[in-house]
C-alpha positions as CSV (number, residue, x, y, z in Angstrom):
1,M,-4.9,76.3,31.0
2,S,-6.4,77.8,27.6
3,F,-9.4,75.7,26.3
4,R,-7.0,75.2,23.2
5,M,-4.4,73.8,25.3
6,F,-6.9,71.4,27.1
7,A,-8.4,70.1,24.0
8,S,-4.7,69.5,22.5
9,A,-3.8,67.5,25.4
10,V,-6.6,65.3,25.2
11,V,-6.2,64.5,21.6
12,T,-2.6,63.8,22.4
13,A,-3.5,61.4,25.4
14,M,-5.9,59.9,23.3
15,W,-3.7,59.0,20.4
16,F,-1.1,57.9,23.3
17,T,-3.5,55.0,23.9
18,I,-4.4,53.9,20.6
19,P,-3.0,50.5,20.2
20,L,-0.5,50.8,17.1
21,A,-1.7,49.2,13.7
22,C,0.2,46.6,12.0
23,D,1.9,48.8,9.2
24,S,3.1,51.2,12.5
25,P,7.0,50.4,13.1
26,Y,7.7,49.4,16.7
27,V,10.8,51.4,17.7
28,Y,11.5,49.7,21.0
29,L,11.8,53.3,22.7
30,N,13.4,53.2,26.3
31,C,11.2,53.2,29.1
32,D,11.5,54.3,32.9
33,V,8.8,52.4,34.1
34,S,6.1,50.3,32.5
35,Q,3.5,53.1,31.9
36,D,6.1,54.7,29.5
37,C,5.5,51.5,27.1
38,H,1.8,52.4,26.7
39,T,2.7,56.2,25.0
40,G,3.3,57.3,21.5
41,A,5.2,54.6,19.3
42,Q,5.2,51.5,21.8
43,N,2.0,51.3,22.7
44,V,1.4,47.9,22.4
45,P,-0.6,45.8,24.9
46,G,1.0,43.1,27.1
47,T,4.6,45.3,26.9
48,V,6.2,46.0,30.4
49,C,9.4,48.2,31.0
50,V,12.5,45.3,31.2
51,E,16.0,46.6,31.7
52,D,15.0,50.3,30.3
53,V,13.4,48.5,27.2
54,C,9.7,47.9,26.6
55,K,9.0,44.2,25.8
56,C,6.7,41.5,26.5
57,Q,5.7,40.6,29.8
58,D,5.9,36.9,28.8
59,P,9.5,36.5,27.5
60,T,8.5,33.7,25.3
61,Y,6.3,36.3,23.2
62,A,7.3,38.7,20.6
63,I,5.4,42.1,19.4
64,C,3.8,41.3,16.2
65,C,0.6,41.2,14.1
66,D,-0.8,38.0,13.6
67,F,0.6,36.7,10.4
68,R,-2.6,35.7,8.8
69,R,-3.7,39.1,9.2
70,A,-0.9,41.1,8.1
71,D,-2.9,42.9,5.1
72,D,-5.8,43.6,7.5
73,P,-5.6,47.7,8.5
74,D,-7.7,46.8,12.0
75,C,-5.2,44.0,13.0
76,K,-2.9,45.7,15.8
77,L,0.4,44.9,17.2
78,V,0.0,43.0,20.2
79,C,2.5,40.4,22.2
80,R,1.8,37.0,20.5
81,P,3.2,33.6,20.8
82,C,6.1,33.1,17.8
83,W,3.9,30.8,16.0
84,E,1.4,33.7,15.2
85,C,4.2,35.7,14.0
86,A,5.5,36.0,10.5
87,E,8.8,34.4,10.1
88,G,12.0,36.7,11.2
89,T,10.1,38.6,13.7
90,R,12.4,40.0,16.3
91,G,12.6,38.5,19.6
92,C,11.3,35.0,17.9
93,E,15.0,34.0,16.9
94,G,15.2,30.1,18.0
95,A,11.8,29.9,19.6
96,D,10.7,26.6,20.1
97,F,7.7,25.7,18.2
98,D,6.8,23.2,15.3
99,C,4.5,25.0,12.9
100,R,2.4,28.1,12.2
101,L,-0.2,26.4,10.0
102,P,-1.2,22.8,9.3
103,S,0.6,22.7,6.2
104,D,3.6,23.0,8.0
105,C,3.2,19.6,9.1
106,P,3.6,16.5,6.7
107,P,1.3,13.4,7.5
108,V,2.9,11.1,9.6
109,P,4.6,8.2,7.0
110,T,3.1,5.1,8.1
111,T,0.4,2.7,6.3
112,C,-2.7,4.3,8.1
113,P,-4.0,7.5,6.4
114,N,-3.8,10.9,8.7
115,V,-4.5,14.4,8.7
116,S,-2.3,16.8,10.2
117,S,-2.9,19.8,12.5
118,C,-1.4,22.6,14.1
119,A,-2.4,24.0,17.8
120,A,-0.1,26.3,19.9
121,G,2.6,26.0,17.5
122,R,2.7,22.2,18.0
123,C,1.9,19.6,15.2
124,G,-0.8,17.0,15.5
125,H,-2.1,14.1,13.7
126,T,-5.6,12.4,13.4
127,F,-5.7,9.1,12.0
128,Q,-8.6,7.8,10.1
129,A,-10.1,4.7,10.5
130,G,-11.1,2.4,7.4
131,T,-9.5,0.2,4.7
132,T,-5.8,0.9,3.7
133,E,-4.4,1.1,0.2
134,S,-1.9,-1.6,1.0
135,Q,-3.5,-4.7,0.6
136,K,-2.8,-8.7,-0.5
137,V,-5.5,-9.8,-2.9
138,G,-6.8,-13.3,-2.3
139,D,-5.5,-14.2,1.1
140,C,-9.1,-13.7,2.6
141,T,-8.2,-10.8,5.2
142,R,-8.5,-7.1,4.8
143,R,-6.0,-4.8,6.3
144,R,-7.6,-1.7,7.9
145,C,-6.9,1.0,10.4
146,D,-8.7,1.3,13.7
147,G,-8.4,5.2,13.9
148,N,-6.1,5.0,16.2
149,G,-3.1,4.6,13.8
150,V,-3.1,0.8,14.5
151,L,-3.2,-1.6,11.5
152,E,-5.7,-4.8,12.0
153,H,-6.0,-7.8,9.9
154,V,-9.7,-8.8,9.7
155,I,-11.3,-11.6,7.9
156,D,-12.9,-10.8,4.5
157,F,-14.9,-13.5,3.2
158,T,-15.0,-12.1,-0.3
159,D,-11.4,-11.8,-0.7
160,M,-11.0,-15.4,-2.3
161,H,-8.2,-16.7,-4.3
162,D,-8.5,-17.9,-7.7
163,D,-6.2,-20.8,-8.3
164,G,-7.5,-20.8,-11.9
165,N,-9.1,-24.4,-11.7
166,D,-12.5,-25.0,-13.0
167,C,-13.1,-28.0,-10.7
168,T,-12.5,-26.1,-7.5
169,V,-14.4,-23.9,-5.3
170,D,-12.5,-20.7,-4.3
171,Q,-13.7,-20.1,-0.7
172,C,-12.4,-18.1,2.6
173,D,-12.8,-19.6,5.9
174,E,-11.2,-18.4,9.3
175,T,-7.8,-20.1,8.2
176,G,-7.5,-18.3,5.0
177,P,-8.0,-19.4,1.4
178,T,-9.9,-22.6,0.5
179,H,-10.2,-24.5,-2.7
180,T,-12.6,-27.5,-2.5
181,A,-12.8,-30.1,-5.4
182,H,-16.5,-30.2,-7.6
183,P,-18.2,-33.4,-7.5
184,D,-16.7,-35.6,-10.5
185,G,-18.7,-35.4,-13.5
186,T,-19.1,-31.5,-13.0
187,R,-18.8,-29.8,-16.5
188,C,-16.0,-27.6,-16.7
189,R,-14.2,-25.7,-19.7
190,D,-12.6,-28.6,-21.5
191,G,-15.0,-31.5,-20.4
192,Y,-15.5,-32.9,-16.9
193,C,-14.3,-32.5,-13.2
194,A,-12.4,-35.4,-11.9
195,R,-10.7,-35.6,-8.7
196,G,-10.4,-31.8,-8.8
197,K,-9.1,-31.7,-12.4
198,C,-10.6,-30.8,-15.9
199,V,-10.6,-33.9,-18.3
200,E,-11.7,-34.9,-21.5
201,C,-14.0,-38.1,-20.0
202,I,-14.7,-39.6,-17.1
203,G,-16.5,-42.5,-18.5
204,Q,-17.2,-44.5,-22.3
205,A,-20.3,-42.4,-22.7
206,D,-18.4,-39.2,-22.9
207,C,-16.5,-40.2,-25.8
208,S,-17.6,-41.2,-29.5
209,D,-18.3,-44.6,-30.5
210,S,-14.9,-44.7,-32.1
211,E,-13.0,-44.0,-29.3
212,V,-12.4,-45.3,-25.5
213,C,-11.8,-43.4,-22.6
214,D,-8.6,-44.2,-20.9
215,Q,-7.1,-42.3,-18.0
216,N,-9.8,-39.5,-18.6
217,A,-8.5,-39.1,-22.5
218,C,-11.0,-40.0,-25.4
219,V,-8.3,-42.0,-27.5
220,P,-8.6,-44.6,-30.5
221,G,-9.6,-48.1,-29.7
222,H,-6.2,-49.3,-30.3
223,C,-4.9,-47.8,-27.2
224,V,-5.9,-50.1,-25.1
225,D,-5.4,-53.3,-27.1
226,N,-2.3,-53.9,-24.9
227,R,-0.2,-53.7,-28.4
228,P,2.2,-51.2,-29.8
229,G,1.5,-49.7,-33.2
230,D,-0.6,-47.4,-35.2
231,G,1.5,-44.4,-34.3
232,E,2.0,-45.4,-30.9
233,T,5.5,-44.7,-29.8
234,D,5.3,-47.4,-26.7
235,T,2.6,-49.6,-25.8
236,D,-0.8,-48.0,-26.0
237,C,0.8,-44.5,-25.3
238,G,2.3,-41.8,-27.2
239,G,1.2,-40.4,-30.6
240,P,-2.6,-40.5,-30.6
241,C,-2.8,-42.2,-27.3
242,V,-2.6,-41.1,-23.9
243,P,1.1,-39.8,-23.0
244,C,3.7,-42.1,-21.8
245,A,5.4,-42.5,-18.6
246,D,8.9,-41.7,-17.5
247,G,11.5,-44.1,-19.2
248,Q,8.9,-45.3,-22.3
249,R,9.5,-44.3,-26.0
250,C,9.0,-41.4,-27.2
251,Q,9.1,-39.0,-30.6
252,V,8.3,-35.6,-29.0
253,D,7.4,-33.7,-26.0
254,A,3.5,-34.1,-26.5
255,D,4.3,-38.2,-26.3
256,C,5.2,-37.8,-22.5
257,S,3.3,-37.3,-19.1
258,S,6.6,-35.4,-18.2
259,G,6.4,-33.3,-21.3
260,A,9.7,-34.1,-21.7
261,C,11.4,-36.4,-24.5
262,K,15.2,-36.9,-24.6
263,S,16.9,-39.3,-26.2
264,E,13.8,-40.9,-27.6
265,R,12.8,-41.5,-23.7
266,C,10.4,-39.9,-21.7
267,A,12.3,-38.0,-18.7
268,A,11.2,-37.0,-15.5
269,P,10.5,-33.4,-14.9
270,T,13.3,-31.3,-13.7
271,A,13.5,-27.6,-12.7
272,S,16.2,-26.9,-15.7
273,D,14.6,-29.0,-18.8
274,G,13.3,-25.9,-20.3
275,R,9.7,-27.1,-20.1
276,A,6.6,-26.1,-18.0
277,N,6.2,-29.6,-16.6
278,G,5.5,-31.6,-13.4
279,S,4.0,-29.4,-10.7
280,E,5.7,-26.1,-12.5
281,T,3.3,-23.3,-13.7
282,D,5.6,-21.9,-15.8
283,V,8.9,-23.1,-17.8
284,D,11.1,-24.4,-15.0
285,C,9.6,-22.1,-12.0
286,G,6.6,-22.2,-9.4
287,G,5.2,-25.4,-8.1
288,R,6.7,-27.7,-5.4
289,D,9.8,-28.2,-6.9
290,A,11.1,-25.5,-9.0
291,P,11.9,-21.8,-7.9
292,A,9.5,-19.2,-7.8
293,C,8.7,-17.4,-10.9
294,S,9.4,-13.5,-12.1
295,G,6.8,-11.0,-12.7
296,G,4.4,-11.9,-15.8
297,E,5.0,-15.7,-15.4
298,R,2.4,-17.8,-14.8
299,C,1.4,-18.9,-11.2
300,A,-1.3,-20.8,-9.1
301,Y,-0.5,-19.3,-6.0
302,Q,1.3,-16.5,-4.1
303,R,4.1,-19.2,-3.3
304,D,4.8,-19.7,-7.2
305,C,5.9,-16.2,-7.4
306,T,9.3,-14.3,-6.3
307,S,7.2,-11.1,-5.3
308,G,4.7,-13.2,-3.5
309,V,1.7,-11.7,-5.3
310,C,-0.2,-14.2,-7.6
311,I,-3.3,-12.1,-9.3
312,G,-5.5,-13.6,-12.2
313,N,-2.8,-16.8,-12.4
314,V,-0.1,-14.4,-13.1
315,C,2.9,-13.3,-11.2
316,R,3.2,-9.4,-10.8
317,A,5.9,-7.5,-10.3
318,P,6.4,-5.6,-6.2
319,T,4.4,-2.5,-5.6
320,C,4.2,-0.5,-2.5
321,T,0.5,-1.3,-1.9
322,D,0.4,-5.2,-2.5
323,G,0.2,-6.4,0.9
324,T,3.4,-8.4,0.7
325,Q,6.9,-7.6,1.9
326,N,8.8,-7.8,-1.5
327,G,11.5,-6.0,-3.8
328,Q,13.6,-3.5,-1.6
329,E,11.1,-3.2,1.3
330,T,12.4,-3.6,5.0
331,G,8.7,-4.3,5.9
332,I,4.9,-4.8,4.6
333,D,4.9,-2.0,1.9
334,C,7.1,0.1,3.7
335,G,10.9,1.0,3.7
336,G,13.3,0.9,0.7
337,A,11.6,2.7,-2.1
338,C,8.1,2.8,-0.4
339,P,7.0,6.4,0.6
340,V,5.9,4.8,4.3
341,A,8.7,4.2,6.6
342,C,8.6,1.4,8.8
343,E,7.6,1.6,12.1
């Protein structure tokens, strides 16, 4: 053999053993033995001769370049799992895998935040510990995730409910919100505290010399003389005096403790009298005896609202983060129109 022929053979053999670059087409040539799969245009590591065609030794693999390095001239064709191959790669039809990238794995739709990952073609999720966005204001608890996707309720002594009453101390204990009355005589917005309510007076000293303290209100002296007159609508009540009890005479709603004057008589509060009276927190809603109030109406407690959410003494419309099952939700802040599915 001449030197020129020998050199040509060496060069040819070297070319046959260099793995193909990603921009080189794989032609799937016929073969007799596996050694044929590592020559010429079908030199791909990991291939063997199967039924006269060069294929990957692992039948679940396909011949491709790493899809993340498709533009890298140093990337070579090799047998890879299908999740490392670009979409449409021959041999990956119907391959069983979830993802190529973490972005292929949406977060689990739960209350607890989580981060998606993709490993070996399978989606994974790492849950984060900490406070959730979904919280119920004023229930003395905090909803938090334990780091494993489990939602916990822990006591939060700072999550106090404001009942809007100057004469109570809003606090939390292990059982939930508490509202303890201030001592009688404590100053409040409109006067003094008495039995947990803010009143005008608790004694004669709180009124002017021409007035008397009657039922915690400063009124003219004639309001306690046991006689009608001087603008009173009934004996010692109505007009400039304290409001009258149910059944007593009246001229306007303000003459009655119930806030309802009907046919010149004070009437007992009802949930249909068009007035905010009795225990109601707004007109014919809230309190012990009336239906719950709608969004935007006044409230004292969560139970006063159809949404179950009373913040700043105003009923709030349902949201997907208010810590309460309301609206069209099928669970607490999940299901219905909320983005989080109920577990």
